[in-house]
The first five atom37 places (N, CA, C, CB, O) and aatype in JSON, in Angstrom:
{
  "aatype": [12, 19, 0, 0, 10, 1, 3, 2, 7, 13, 7, 6, 19, 16, 19, 9, 0, 1, 2, 6, 19, 16, 7, 1, 0, 10, 0, 3, 5, 18, 7, 13, 7, 17, 1, 0, 6, 10, 7, 6, 10, 1, 14, 7, 10, 10, 19, 2, 0, 16, 14, 9, 7, 12, 15, 7, 7, 5, 7, 0, 3, 7, 10, 14, 13, 3, 6, 3, 0, 19, 1, 0, 0, 6, 0, 19, 13, 3, 19, 19, 0, 10, 14, 14, 3, 16, 14, 10, 19, 1, 0, 0, 15, 0, 10, 7, 11, 16, 19, 9, 16, 7, 0, 6, 19, 9, 0, 10, 5, 0, 0, 0, 5, 10, 6, 10, 18, 16, 7, 19, 1, 14, 15, 14, 3, 5, 9, 1, 1, 0, 15, 6, 13, 15, 1, 15],
  "atom_mask": [
    [1, 1, 1, 1, 1],
    [1, 1, 1, 1, 1],
    [1, 1, 1, 1, 1],
    [1, 1, 1, 1, 1],
    [1, 1, 1, 1, 1],
    [1, 1, 1, 1, 1],
    [1, 1, 1, 1, 1],
    [1, 1, 1, 1, 1],
    [1, 1, 1, 0, 1],
    [1, 1, 1, 1, 1],
    [1, 1, 1, 0, 1],
    [1, 1, 1, 1, 1],
    [1, 1, 1, 1, 1],
    [1, 1, 1, 1, 1],
    [1, 1, 1, 1, 1],
    [1, 1, 1, 1, 1],
    [1, 1, 1, 1, 1],
    [1, 1, 1, 1, 1],
    [1, 1, 1, 1, 1],
    [1, 1, 1, 1, 1],
    [1, 1, 1, 1, 1],
    [1, 1, 1, 1, 1],
    [1, 1, 1, 0, 1],
    [1, 1, 1, 1, 1],
    [1, 1, 1, 1, 1],
    [1, 1, 1, 1, 1],
    [1, 1, 1, 1, 1],
    [1, 1, 1, 1, 1],
    [1, 1, 1, 1, 1],
    [1, 1, 1, 1, 1],
    [1, 1, 1, 0, 1],
    [1, 1, 1, 1, 1],
    [1, 1, 1, 0, 1],
    [1, 1, 1, 1, 1],
    [1, 1, 1, 1, 1],
    [1, 1, 1, 1, 1],
    [1, 1, 1, 1, 1],
    [1, 1, 1, 1, 1],
    [1, 1, 1, 0, 1],
    [1, 1, 1, 1, 1],
    [1, 1, 1, 1, 1],
    [1, 1, 1, 1, 1],
    [1, 1, 1, 1, 1],
    [1, 1, 1, 0, 1],
    [1, 1, 1, 1, 1],
    [1, 1, 1, 1, 1],
    [1, 1, 1, 1, 1],
    [1, 1, 1, 1, 1],
    [1, 1, 1, 1, 1],
    [1, 1, 1, 1, 1],
    [1, 1, 1, 1, 1],
    [1, 1, 1, 1, 1],
    [1, 1, 1, 0, 1],
    [1, 1, 1, 1, 1],
    [1, 1, 1, 1, 1],
    [1, 1, 1, 0, 1],
    [1, 1, 1, 0, 1],
    [1, 1, 1, 1, 1],
    [1, 1, 1, 0, 1],
    [1, 1, 1, 1, 1],
    [1, 1, 1, 1, 1],
    [1, 1, 1, 0, 1],
    [1, 1, 1, 1, 1],
    [1, 1, 1, 1, 1],
    [1, 1, 1, 1, 1],
    [1, 1, 1, 1, 1],
    [1, 1, 1, 1, 1],
    [1, 1, 1, 1, 1],
    [1, 1, 1, 1, 1],
    [1, 1, 1, 1, 1],
    [1, 1, 1, 1, 1],
    [1, 1, 1, 1, 1],
    [1, 1, 1, 1, 1],
    [1, 1, 1, 1, 1],
    [1, 1, 1, 1, 1],
    [1, 1, 1, 1, 1],
    [1, 1, 1, 1, 1],
    [1, 1, 1, 1, 1],
    [1, 1, 1, 1, 1],
    [1, 1, 1, 1, 1],
    [1, 1, 1, 1, 1],
    [1, 1, 1, 1, 1],
    [1, 1, 1, 1, 1],
    [1, 1, 1, 1, 1],
    [1, 1, 1, 1, 1],
    [1, 1, 1, 1, 1],
    [1, 1, 1, 1, 1],
    [1, 1, 1, 1, 1],
    [1, 1, 1, 1, 1],
    [1, 1, 1, 1, 1],
    [1, 1, 1, 1, 1],
    [1, 1, 1, 1, 1],
    [1, 1, 1, 1, 1],
    [1, 1, 1, 1, 1],
    [1, 1, 1, 1, 1],
    [1, 1, 1, 0, 1],
    [1, 1, 1, 1, 1],
    [1, 1, 1, 1, 1],
    [1, 1, 1, 1, 1],
    [1, 1, 1, 1, 1],
    [1, 1, 1, 1, 1],
    [1, 1, 1, 0, 1],
    [1, 1, 1, 1, 1],
    [1, 1, 1, 1, 1],
    [1, 1, 1, 1, 1],
    [1, 1, 1, 1, 1],
    [1, 1, 1, 1, 1],
    [1, 1, 1, 1, 1],
    [1, 1, 1, 1, 1],
    [1, 1, 1, 1, 1],
    [1, 1, 1, 1, 1],
    [1, 1, 1, 1, 1],
    [1, 1, 1, 1, 1],
    [1, 1, 1, 1, 1],
    [1, 1, 1, 1, 1],
    [1, 1, 1, 1, 1],
    [1, 1, 1, 1, 1],
    [1, 1, 1, 1, 1],
    [1, 1, 1, 0, 1],
    [1, 1, 1, 1, 1],
    [1, 1, 1, 1, 1],
    [1, 1, 1, 1, 1],
    [1, 1, 1, 1, 1],
    [1, 1, 1, 1, 1],
    [1, 1, 1, 1, 1],
    [1, 1, 1, 1, 1],
    [1, 1, 1, 1, 1],
    [1, 1, 1, 1, 1],
    [1, 1, 1, 1, 1],
    [1, 1, 1, 1, 1],
    [1, 1, 1, 1, 1],
    [1, 1, 1, 1, 1],
    [1, 1, 1, 1, 1],
    [1, 1, 1, 1, 1],
    [1, 1, 1, 1, 1],
    [1, 1, 1, 1, 1]
  ],
  "atom_positions": [
    [[0.82, -1.18, 0.0], [0.0, 0.0, 0.0], [0.87, 1.25, 0.0], [-0.94, 0.0, 1.2], [0.62, 2.18, -0.77]],
    [[1.87, 1.27, 0.84], [2.71, 2.46, 0.96], [3.46, 2.72, -0.34], [3.7, 2.32, 2.14], [3.56, 3.86, -0.79]],
    [[4.0, 1.67, -0.94], [4.69, 1.81, -2.23], [3.73, 2.31, -3.3], [5.33, 0.47, -2.66], [4.1, 3.16, -4.11]],
    [[2.52, 1.78, -3.32], [1.53, 2.2, -4.32], [1.18, 3.67, -4.15], [0.27, 1.34, -4.22], [1.02, 4.39, -5.14]],
    [[1.05, 4.13, -2.92], [0.76, 5.54, -2.69], [1.9, 6.41, -3.21], [0.52, 5.81, -1.2], [1.67, 7.41, -3.89]],
    [[3.12, 6.02, -2.88], [4.29, 6.77, -3.37], [4.35, 6.76, -4.9], [5.58, 6.19, -2.79], [4.54, 7.8, -5.52]],
    [[4.18, 5.58, -5.48], [4.27, 5.44, -6.93], [3.17, 6.19, -7.68], [4.23, 3.99, -7.31], [3.3, 6.48, -8.86]],
    [[2.09, 6.5, -6.98], [0.99, 7.23, -7.6], [0.95, 8.7, -7.22], [-0.32, 6.59, -7.23], [-0.08, 9.36, -7.34]],
    [[2.09, 9.21, -6.74], [2.24, 10.64, -6.55], [1.83, 11.21, -5.22], [0.0, 0.0, 0.0], [1.79, 12.43, -5.06]],
    [[1.52, 10.36, -4.25], [1.2, 10.88, -2.93], [2.5, 11.32, -2.26], [0.44, 9.81, -2.06], [3.37, 10.48, -2.0]],
    [[2.64, 12.6, -1.99], [3.88, 13.11, -1.43], [3.91, 13.13, 0.09], [0.0, 0.0, 0.0], [4.97, 13.05, 0.7]],
    [[2.73, 13.23, 0.68], [2.66, 13.31, 2.15], [1.82, 12.15, 2.66], [2.07, 14.68, 2.61], [0.59, 12.15, 2.53]],
    [[2.49, 11.18, 3.25], [1.83, 9.99, 3.79], [2.36, 9.77, 5.2], [2.08, 8.73, 2.89], [3.55, 9.93, 5.45]],
    [[1.48, 9.42, 6.1], [1.89, 9.05, 7.45], [1.46, 7.61, 7.69], [1.29, 10.01, 8.52], [0.27, 7.29, 7.6]],
    [[2.41, 6.75, 7.99], [2.13, 5.36, 8.32], [1.76, 5.31, 9.8], [3.36, 4.42, 8.0], [2.54, 5.72, 10.65]],
    [[0.58, 4.8, 10.09], [0.14, 4.64, 11.48], [0.3, 3.16, 11.81], [-1.36, 5.13, 11.69], [-0.35, 2.31, 11.21]],
    [[1.18, 2.87, 12.75], [1.43, 1.48, 13.14], [1.79, 1.45, 14.61], [2.55, 0.83, 12.28], [2.62, 2.23, 15.07]],
    [[1.18, 0.54, 15.34], [1.48, 0.44, 16.78], [2.89, -0.04, 17.04], [0.49, -0.49, 17.45], [3.51, 0.34, 18.03]],
    [[3.41, -0.89, 16.15], [4.76, -1.41, 16.31], [5.74, -0.41, 15.7], [4.91, -2.82, 15.65], [5.81, -0.27, 14.48]],
    [[6.48, 0.27, 16.55], [7.37, 1.34, 16.08], [8.44, 0.82, 15.13], [8.02, 2.03, 17.25], [8.73, 1.46, 14.12]],
    [[9.03, -0.32, 15.43], [10.12, -0.84, 14.6], [9.65, -1.09, 13.17], [10.69, -2.13, 15.21], [10.26, -0.6, 12.22]],
    [[8.57, -1.84, 13.02], [8.1, -2.15, 11.67], [7.43, -0.94, 11.0], [7.12, -3.32, 11.7], [7.61, -0.71, 9.81]],
    [[6.68, -0.18, 11.77], [6.01, 0.99, 11.21], [6.99, 2.04, 10.73], [0.0, 0.0, 0.0], [6.86, 2.57, 9.62]],
    [[7.98, 2.34, 11.56], [8.99, 3.33, 11.18], [9.83, 2.83, 10.0], [9.9, 3.67, 12.38], [10.15, 3.61, 9.1]],
    [[10.18, 1.55, 10.0], [10.97, 0.99, 8.89], [10.21, 1.11, 7.58], [11.34, -0.49, 9.17], [10.78, 1.47, 6.55]],
    [[8.92, 0.8, 7.6], [8.1, 0.91, 6.4], [8.03, 2.36, 5.93], [6.69, 0.36, 6.66], [8.21, 2.64, 4.75]],
    [[7.76, 3.26, 6.84], [7.68, 4.68, 6.49], [9.01, 5.18, 5.95], [7.25, 5.51, 7.71], [9.04, 5.87, 4.93]],
    [[10.1, 4.85, 6.61], [11.43, 5.3, 6.18], [11.79, 4.77, 4.8], [12.49, 4.87, 7.18], [12.4, 5.47, 3.99]],
    [[11.42, 3.53, 4.53], [11.73, 2.91, 3.24], [11.18, 3.73, 2.07], [11.17, 1.48, 3.19], [11.77, 3.76, 0.99]],
    [[10.05, 4.39, 2.28], [9.41, 5.14, 1.21], [9.46, 6.66, 1.42], [7.98, 4.7, 1.06], [8.84, 7.41, 0.67]],
    [[10.18, 7.1, 2.43], [10.34, 8.53, 2.66], [9.14, 9.21, 3.28], [0.0, 0.0, 0.0], [8.91, 10.4, 3.04]],
    [[8.38, 8.48, 4.08], [7.2, 9.04, 4.72], [7.38, 9.09, 6.23], [5.96, 8.23, 4.35], [8.36, 8.59, 6.78]],
    [[6.41, 9.7, 6.9], [6.44, 9.79, 8.35], [5.75, 8.6, 9.0], [0.0, 0.0, 0.0], [5.04, 7.83, 8.35]],
    [[5.99, 8.46, 10.3], [5.39, 7.38, 11.08], [4.81, 7.96, 12.36], [6.43, 6.27, 11.41], [5.35, 8.91, 12.92]],
    [[3.71, 7.4, 12.82], [3.12, 7.69, 14.13], [2.54, 6.4, 14.68], [2.02, 8.81, 14.03], [2.14, 5.51, 13.93]],
    [[2.49, 6.31, 16.0], [1.9, 5.13, 16.64], [0.37, 5.17, 16.59], [2.36, 5.03, 18.1], [-0.28, 4.13, 16.55]],
    [[-0.19, 6.38, 16.6], [-1.65, 6.54, 16.58], [-2.0, 7.72, 15.7], [-2.21, 6.72, 18.01], [-1.19, 8.62, 15.5]],
    [[-3.21, 7.72, 15.18], [-3.67, 8.81, 14.33], [-3.77, 10.11, 15.13], [-5.02, 8.46, 13.71], [-3.45, 11.18, 14.62]],
    [[-4.23, 10.01, 16.37], [-4.36, 11.19, 17.21], [-5.25, 12.23, 16.57], [0.0, 0.0, 0.0], [-6.35, 11.92, 16.11]],
    [[-4.79, 13.47, 16.54], [-5.57, 14.57, 15.98], [-5.33, 14.77, 14.48], [-5.24, 15.85, 16.71], [-5.93, 15.65, 13.87]],
    [[-4.48, 13.96, 13.89], [-4.23, 14.03, 12.45], [-5.51, 13.72, 11.69], [-3.08, 13.05, 12.04], [-6.19, 12.74, 12.01]],
    [[-5.86, 14.53, 10.71], [-7.08, 14.34, 9.93], [-6.74, 14.34, 8.43], [-8.12, 15.45, 10.25], [-6.9, 15.35, 7.75]],
    [[-6.27, 13.19, 7.92], [-5.89, 13.11, 6.51], [-7.1, 13.1, 5.58], [-5.05, 11.87, 6.27], [-8.2, 12.74, 5.98]],
    [[-6.86, 13.5, 4.34], [-7.91, 13.48, 3.33], [-8.25, 12.07, 2.88], [0.0, 0.0, 0.0], [-9.38, 11.81, 2.46]],
    [[-7.27, 11.17, 2.95], [-7.47, 9.77, 2.56], [-7.1, 8.88, 3.73], [-6.63, 9.41, 1.3], [-5.99, 8.97, 4.26]],
    [[-8.01, 8.02, 4.13], [-7.75, 7.02, 5.16], [-7.64, 5.66, 4.48], [-8.86, 7.01, 6.26], [-8.51, 5.29, 3.69]],
    [[-6.58, 4.92, 4.78], [-6.4, 3.58, 4.23], [-6.3, 2.6, 5.39], [-5.13, 3.5, 3.31], [-5.42, 2.73, 6.24]],
    [[-7.19, 1.61, 5.42], [-7.11, 0.56, 6.42], [-6.49, -0.68, 5.79], [-8.51, 0.24, 7.01], [-7.09, -1.3, 4.91]],
    [[-5.3, -1.03, 6.24], [-4.62, -2.25, 5.77], [-4.41, -3.2, 6.94], [-3.27, -1.91, 5.09], [-3.46, -3.98, 6.95]],
    [[-5.29, -3.11, 7.94], [-5.24, -3.98, 9.11], [-6.38, -4.99, 9.01], [-5.33, -3.16, 10.44], [-7.25, -4.84, 8.16]],
    [[-6.4, -6.01, 9.87], [-7.53, -6.94, 9.86], [-8.76, -6.42, 10.6], [-7.11, -8.26, 10.46], [-9.76, -7.14, 10.7]],
    [[-8.72, -5.21, 11.12], [-9.88, -4.67, 11.84], [-11.05, -4.56, 10.88], [-9.55, -3.28, 12.49], [-10.95, -3.91, 9.83]],
    [[-12.15, -5.19, 11.24], [-13.34, -5.21, 10.4], [-13.47, -6.49, 9.6], [0.0, 0.0, 0.0], [-14.49, -6.71, 8.94]],
    [[-12.44, -7.35, 9.65], [-12.46, -8.59, 8.87], [-13.39, -9.61, 9.52], [-11.04, -9.18, 8.76], [-13.4, -9.78, 10.73]],
    [[-14.16, -10.27, 8.69], [-15.11, -11.28, 9.15], [-14.4, -12.37, 9.95], [-15.85, -11.89, 7.95], [-13.41, -12.94, 9.49]],
    [[-14.92, -12.64, 11.14], [-14.38, -13.71, 11.97], [-13.14, -13.34, 12.75], [0.0, 0.0, 0.0], [-12.68, -14.13, 13.58]],
    [[-12.6, -12.18, 12.53], [-11.37, -11.79, 13.2], [-11.62, -10.97, 14.44], [0.0, 0.0, 0.0], [-12.74, -10.55, 14.72]],
    [[-10.55, -10.75, 15.19], [-10.63, -9.89, 16.36], [-10.89, -8.47, 15.87], [-9.32, -9.97, 17.23], [-10.2, -7.99, 14.97]],
    [[-11.86, -7.8, 16.44], [-12.19, -6.45, 16.01], [-13.09, -6.41, 14.78], [0.0, 0.0, 0.0], [-13.14, -5.39, 14.09]],
    [[-13.79, -7.51, 14.51], [-14.63, -7.59, 13.31], [-15.72, -6.52, 13.28], [-15.27, -8.96, 13.21], [-16.17, -6.11, 12.21]],
    [[-16.15, -6.08, 14.45], [-17.21, -5.08, 14.52], [-16.68, -3.67, 14.76], [-18.18, -5.44, 15.6], [-17.46, -2.73, 14.92]],
    [[-15.36, -3.53, 14.78], [-14.77, -2.25, 15.14], [-14.38, -1.39, 13.95], [0.0, 0.0, 0.0], [-14.38, -1.84, 12.8]],
    [[-14.03, -0.15, 14.26], [-13.5, 0.79, 13.28], [-12.01, 0.96, 13.52], [-14.24, 2.16, 13.36], [-11.59, 1.09, 14.67]],
    [[-11.2, 0.97, 12.47], [-9.76, 1.17, 12.65], [-9.41, 2.64, 12.93], [-9.01, 0.7, 11.42], [-8.31, 2.94, 13.39]],
    [[-10.35, 3.54, 12.65], [-10.15, 4.98, 12.87], [-11.35, 5.5, 13.65], [-9.97, 5.75, 11.52], [-12.45, 4.95, 13.54]],
    [[-11.16, 6.56, 14.42], [-12.3, 7.1, 15.14], [-13.24, 7.81, 14.15], [-11.84, 8.08, 16.26], [-12.84, 8.19, 13.05]],
    [[-14.48, 7.99, 14.57], [-15.5, 8.55, 13.69], [-15.16, 9.96, 13.23], [-16.84, 8.56, 14.38], [-15.52, 10.34, 12.12]],
    [[-14.48, 10.75, 14.07], [-14.09, 12.1, 13.66], [-13.12, 12.06, 12.48], [-13.46, 12.85, 14.83], [-13.2, 12.9, 11.58]],
    [[-12.21, 11.1, 12.48], [-11.26, 10.97, 11.37], [-11.99, 10.57, 10.09], [-10.17, 9.93, 11.7], [-11.69, 11.09, 9.02]],
    [[-12.95, 9.66, 10.2], [-13.73, 9.25, 9.03], [-14.54, 10.43, 8.52], [-14.67, 8.05, 9.38], [-14.62, 10.65, 7.31]],
    [[-15.13, 11.18, 9.42], [-15.93, 12.35, 9.04], [-15.07, 13.39, 8.32], [-16.58, 12.97, 10.29], [-15.54, 14.03, 7.38]],
    [[-13.83, 13.57, 8.75], [-12.95, 14.59, 8.17], [-12.33, 14.16, 6.83], [-11.85, 14.92, 9.14], [-11.92, 15.01, 6.05]],
    [[-12.26, 12.87, 6.58], [-11.62, 12.37, 5.35], [-12.49, 12.63, 4.13], [-11.32, 10.86, 5.47], [-13.72, 12.67, 4.21]],
    [[-11.83, 12.81, 2.99], [-12.56, 12.92, 1.72], [-12.85, 11.53, 1.16], [-11.74, 13.75, 0.71], [-13.9, 11.31, 0.54]],
    [[-11.92, 10.6, 1.38], [-12.05, 9.26, 0.83], [-11.54, 8.23, 1.83], [-11.29, 9.13, -0.51], [-10.66, 8.52, 2.64]],
    [[-12.11, 7.03, 1.75], [-11.72, 5.93, 2.63], [-11.48, 4.69, 1.78], [-12.82, 5.65, 3.72], [-12.28, 4.35, 0.91]],
    [[-10.36, 4.03, 2.04], [-9.96, 2.83, 1.3], [-9.78, 1.73, 2.33], [-8.65, 3.06, 0.45], [-8.86, 1.79, 3.15]],
    [[-10.64, 0.72, 2.29], [-10.55, -0.4, 3.22], [-10.19, -1.65, 2.43], [-11.89, -0.6, 4.01], [-11.0, -2.13, 1.64]],
    [[-8.99, -2.19, 2.63], [-8.55, -3.35, 1.85], [-9.15, -4.67, 2.35], [-7.05, -3.44, 1.87], [-8.97, -5.7, 1.71]],
    [[-9.84, -4.65, 3.48], [-10.5, -5.86, 3.98], [-11.56, -6.29, 2.97], [-11.15, -5.61, 5.4], [-12.42, -5.5, 2.58]],
    [[-11.49, -7.55, 2.54], [-12.4, -8.04, 1.5], [-13.65, -8.72, 2.04], [-11.67, -9.0, 0.61], [-14.71, -8.66, 1.41]],
    [[-13.55, -9.36, 3.19], [-14.7, -10.04, 3.77], [-14.92, -9.58, 5.2], [-14.51, -11.56, 3.73], [-14.02, -9.71, 6.03]],
    [[-16.05, -9.05, 5.49], [-17.18, -8.87, 4.59], [-16.92, -7.69, 3.64], [-18.47, -8.64, 5.4], [-16.07, -6.85, 3.93]],
    [[-17.63, -7.63, 2.52], [-17.42, -6.52, 1.59], [-17.83, -5.18, 2.19], [-18.19, -6.77, 0.31], [-17.25, -4.14, 1.86]],
    [[-18.83, -5.19, 3.06], [-19.27, -3.96, 3.72], [-18.84, -4.0, 5.18], [-20.82, -3.79, 3.61], [-19.62, -4.34, 6.06]],
    [[-17.59, -3.64, 5.41], [-17.03, -3.61, 6.76], [-17.66, -2.46, 7.54], [-15.49, -3.47, 6.72], [-18.3, -1.59, 6.95]],
    [[-17.48, -2.43, 8.86], [-17.96, -1.28, 9.62], [-17.39, 0.04, 9.09], [-17.6, -1.45, 11.09], [-18.09, 1.05, 9.09]],
    [[-16.13, 0.03, 8.65], [-15.53, 1.26, 8.11], [-16.2, 1.65, 6.79], [-14.01, 1.07, 7.89], [-16.5, 2.83, 6.59]],
    [[-16.43, 0.7, 5.92], [-17.1, 0.98, 4.64], [-18.5, 1.53, 4.9], [-17.18, -0.29, 3.76], [-18.92, 2.49, 4.26]],
    [[-19.23, 0.92, 5.84], [-20.58, 1.39, 6.16], [-20.56, 2.81, 6.73], [-21.26, 0.44, 7.15], [-21.37, 3.65, 6.34]],
    [[-19.63, 3.06, 7.65], [-19.56, 4.39, 8.27], [-19.21, 5.46, 7.24], [-18.51, 4.39, 9.4], [-19.83, 6.52, 7.2]],
    [[-18.22, 5.18, 6.4], [-17.81, 6.16, 5.39], [-18.91, 6.38, 4.35], [-16.51, 5.69, 4.69], [-19.15, 7.51, 3.93]],
    [[-19.58, 5.31, 3.96], [-20.68, 5.44, 2.99], [-21.81, 6.27, 3.56], [-21.2, 4.05, 2.58], [-22.38, 7.1, 2.86]],
    [[-22.14, 6.04, 4.83], [-23.21, 6.79, 5.48], [-22.9, 8.28, 5.55], [-23.46, 6.24, 6.89], [-23.81, 9.11, 5.58]],
    [[-21.61, 8.61, 5.58], [-21.19, 10.01, 5.62], [-20.98, 10.59, 4.22], [-19.91, 10.14, 6.42], [-20.57, 11.74, 4.08]],
    [[-21.27, 9.8, 3.19], [-21.16, 10.29, 1.82], [-19.74, 10.39, 1.3], [0.0, 0.0, 0.0], [-19.47, 11.14, 0.36]],
    [[-18.83, 9.64, 1.9], [-17.42, 9.67, 1.47], [-17.22, 8.82, 0.22], [-16.5, 9.18, 2.6], [-18.0, 7.9, -0.04]],
    [[-16.19, 9.12, -0.54], [-15.76, 8.23, -1.61], [-15.16, 7.01, -0.93], [-14.74, 8.93, -2.59], [-14.29, 7.14, -0.07]],
    [[-15.61, 5.81, -1.32], [-15.18, 4.58, -0.65], [-14.64, 3.6, -1.68], [-16.34, 3.94, 0.14], [-15.26, 3.37, -2.72]],
    [[-13.49, 3.03, -1.38], [-12.91, 1.94, -2.17], [-12.88, 0.74, -1.25], [-11.46, 2.3, -2.73], [-12.33, 0.8, -0.15]],
    [[-13.47, -0.37, -1.71], [-13.59, -1.55, -0.86], [-12.58, -2.63, -1.24], [-15.0, -2.12, -0.95], [-11.98, -2.59, -2.32]],
    [[-12.42, -3.57, -0.35], [-11.56, -4.72, -0.63], [-12.07, -5.53, -1.8], [0.0, 0.0, 0.0], [-11.28, -6.1, -2.55]],
    [[-13.4, -5.6, -1.97], [-13.98, -6.33, -3.1], [-13.55, -5.69, -4.42], [-15.51, -6.36, -3.0], [-13.28, -6.38, -5.39]],
    [[-13.5, -4.36, -4.45], [-13.05, -3.67, -5.65], [-11.58, -3.95, -5.93], [-13.28, -2.15, -5.52], [-11.17, -4.12, -7.08]],
    [[-10.79, -4.0, -4.87], [-9.36, -4.31, -5.02], [-9.18, -5.7, -5.61], [-8.63, -4.21, -3.66], [-8.37, -5.89, -6.52]],
    [[-9.93, -6.67, -5.11], [-9.82, -8.04, -5.63], [-10.18, -8.08, -7.11], [-10.74, -8.99, -4.83], [-9.5, -8.74, -7.89]],
    [[-11.24, -7.37, -7.51], [-11.63, -7.35, -8.92], [-10.54, -6.72, -9.78], [-12.96, -6.59, -9.1], [-10.27, -7.21, -10.88]],
    [[-9.92, -5.66, -9.3], [-8.84, -5.01, -10.06], [-7.61, -5.91, -10.14], [-8.46, -3.67, -9.41], [-6.95, -5.98, -11.18]],
    [[-7.3, -6.61, -9.05], [-6.17, -7.54, -9.08], [-6.44, -8.69, -10.05], [-5.89, -8.09, -7.66], [-5.54, -9.1, -10.79]],
    [[-7.66, -9.19, -10.05], [-8.01, -10.28, -10.97], [-7.91, -9.8, -12.42], [-9.44, -10.79, -10.68], [-7.45, -10.55, -13.29]],
    [[-8.34, -8.57, -12.68], [-8.25, -8.03, -14.04], [-6.8, -7.92, -14.48], [-8.94, -6.65, -14.12], [-6.46, -8.24, -15.62]],
    [[-5.94, -7.45, -13.58], [-4.51, -7.34, -13.91], [-3.9, -8.71, -14.18], [-3.75, -6.63, -12.77], [-3.1, -8.86, -15.09]],
    [[-4.28, -9.7, -13.38], [-3.77, -11.06, -13.59], [-4.25, -11.64, -14.91], [-4.19, -11.97, -12.43], [-3.48, -12.27, -15.63]],
    [[-5.52, -11.43, -15.23], [-6.06, -11.91, -16.49], [-5.28, -11.31, -17.67], [-7.56, -11.58, -16.61], [-4.95, -12.0, -18.63]],
    [[-5.01, -10.01, -17.56], [-4.26, -9.35, -18.63], [-2.83, -9.89, -18.74], [-4.22, -7.83, -18.39], [-2.32, -10.1, -19.84]],
    [[-2.19, -10.12, -17.59], [-0.82, -10.68, -17.62], [-0.78, -12.06, -18.25], [-0.26, -10.74, -16.2], [0.13, -12.37, -19.02]],
    [[-1.76, -12.89, -17.93], [-1.76, -14.27, -18.42], [-2.28, -14.42, -19.84], [-2.59, -15.12, -17.5], [-1.84, -15.3, -20.57]],
    [[-3.23, -13.56, -20.24], [-3.88, -13.76, -21.54], [-3.68, -12.62, -22.53], [-5.35, -13.96, -21.33], [-3.9, -12.78, -23.73]],
    [[-3.25, -11.46, -22.02], [-3.13, -10.29, -22.89], [-4.46, -9.58, -23.11], [0.0, 0.0, 0.0], [-4.51, -8.6, -23.85]],
    [[-5.51, -10.06, -22.48], [-6.85, -9.47, -22.62], [-7.14, -8.62, -21.4], [-7.93, -10.58, -22.8], [-7.05, -9.09, -20.26]],
    [[-7.5, -7.36, -21.63], [-7.84, -6.45, -20.53], [-9.36, -6.35, -20.43], [-7.21, -5.04, -20.75], [-10.01, -5.92, -21.38]],
    [[-9.95, -6.75, -19.29], [-11.4, -6.61, -19.12], [-11.79, -5.13, -19.17], [-11.86, -7.24, -17.79], [-11.02, -4.25, -18.79]],
    [[-13.0, -4.88, -19.63], [-13.5, -3.5, -19.69], [-13.81, -3.02, -18.27], [-14.77, -3.4, -20.59], [-13.99, -3.83, -17.36]],
    [[-13.87, -1.7, -18.08], [-14.26, -1.19, -16.76], [-15.61, -1.74, -16.3], [-14.32, 0.33, -16.78], [-15.81, -1.98, -15.11]],
    [[-16.54, -1.94, -17.24], [-17.85, -2.49, -16.87], [-17.71, -3.93, -16.38], [-18.81, -2.43, -18.06], [-18.38, -4.32, -15.42]],
    [[-16.87, -4.72, -17.02], [-16.66, -6.11, -16.58], [-16.02, -6.14, -15.19], [-15.76, -6.86, -17.59], [-16.38, -6.97, -14.36]],
    [[-15.09, -5.23, -14.94], [-14.45, -5.16, -13.62], [-15.48, -4.76, -12.56], [-13.27, -4.14, -13.64], [-15.51, -5.34, -11.48]],
    [[-16.32, -3.78, -12.88], [-17.36, -3.34, -11.95], [-18.32, -4.49, -11.64], [-18.14, -2.13, -12.52], [-18.67, -4.72, -10.48]],
    [[-18.74, -5.22, -12.67], [-19.66, -6.34, -12.47], [-19.0, -7.46, -11.66], [-20.14, -6.88, -13.82], [-19.66, -8.1, -10.84]],
    [[-17.72, -7.69, -11.88], [-17.01, -8.71, -11.09], [-16.95, -8.3, -9.63], [-15.57, -8.92, -11.64], [-17.12, -9.14, -8.73]],
    [[-16.72, -7.02, -9.39], [-16.7, -6.53, -8.01], [-18.07, -6.7, -7.36], [-16.27, -5.05, -7.96], [-18.17, -7.13, -6.21]],
    [[-19.12, -6.35, -8.08], [-20.48, -6.52, -7.55], [-20.79, -7.99, -7.29], [-21.51, -5.93, -8.52], [-21.4, -8.33, -6.27]],
    [[-20.37, -8.86, -8.21], [-20.61, -10.3, -8.04], [-19.9, -10.83, -6.8], [-20.14, -11.06, -9.29], [-20.44, -11.68, -6.09]],
    [[-18.7, -10.32, -6.54], [-17.95, -10.81, -5.37], [-18.64, -10.45, -4.06], [-16.53, -10.24, -5.38], [-18.36, -11.06, -3.03]],
    [[-19.52, -9.47, -4.1], [-20.24, -9.06, -2.89], [-21.55, -9.8, -2.72], [-20.51, -7.57, -2.93], [-22.2, -9.67, -1.68]],
    [[-21.96, -10.57, -3.71], [-23.27, -11.24, -3.62], [-23.17, -12.61, -2.98], [-23.89, -11.37, -5.0], [-24.19, -13.29, -2.83]]
  ]
}
């Protein structure tokens, strides 16, 4: 996730990780900052790459960020795929935020793999339908 943000032109990223050694190492590797907690920081984009909200896992019903942070964000990206509508996805959607779900990520990854293996790129409509199907 951090490499993808850097590679796509995000210049200011803060890695939030409770483990200082791994969190700081990840942030340093890509030239970004690190913090143990979000605190009062209110970024425009929130990315959840933790298992919080994952079906069957610890914290399945929880939010990885407090509601004020979700309210302040312009967009929310939750890489958790199951369930497709995590508590974070539901909260951000209810607030009218732009939301990218784990189901969408899986559909995009599948499209990239199909193209690598076959040379055929699915249309945006096919990718959208695959994402919707994965949620049914």
